[in-house]
C-alpha positions, 0 to 999 in steps of 0.5 A: 500500500505504501508504494501505491500511495507514493505513486498516486501522490506523486502523480497528483503532484505532477498533475497539479503542477502541470495544471498550474503551469497551463493556467499560468500560460493561459493567464499570461496570454490573456493579460497581453495577447500581443506580447505572448505571441511576440514572445512565442515567435521570438522563442521559435526564432531562437530554437530554429537558429539553435537547431540550424547552428547545431546541424550546420557546425562547423560552418553555420550560415551566420549571414542568414542566422544573425538577422533572425537571431537579432530580430528574436532578441529585439522582440524579447527586448520589447517584451521585457520592456513591456513586463518592466523587467530591467534584467531581461531588457539589459540582456537582450539589448546587449545581445542585439548590440553584440550580434549586430556588430557580428553581422556587420563584421560578416559583411565587412569581410 
């Protein structure tokens, strides 16, 4: 009975946690749908660039990836500004700056 109770209790905790996460996502969407969609698109850009980089190492197509990555970071910067999150804003503005310099260096060669 002890093992069954433990498994049942653990499954209930997992279900409750997943429900809380889903409700949090729903609440975030309803609080500012445009921001939610921008963040989702920026996330998709980020994952797409990361997968492309991983698949094309050692010669990734940086001239293609940099503008997409920079656009995603700029979208995240706007979203963090709208959330009044200074740390995230500073991070993404710095990434936009660094990667824009990298992009210019690619075309300067």
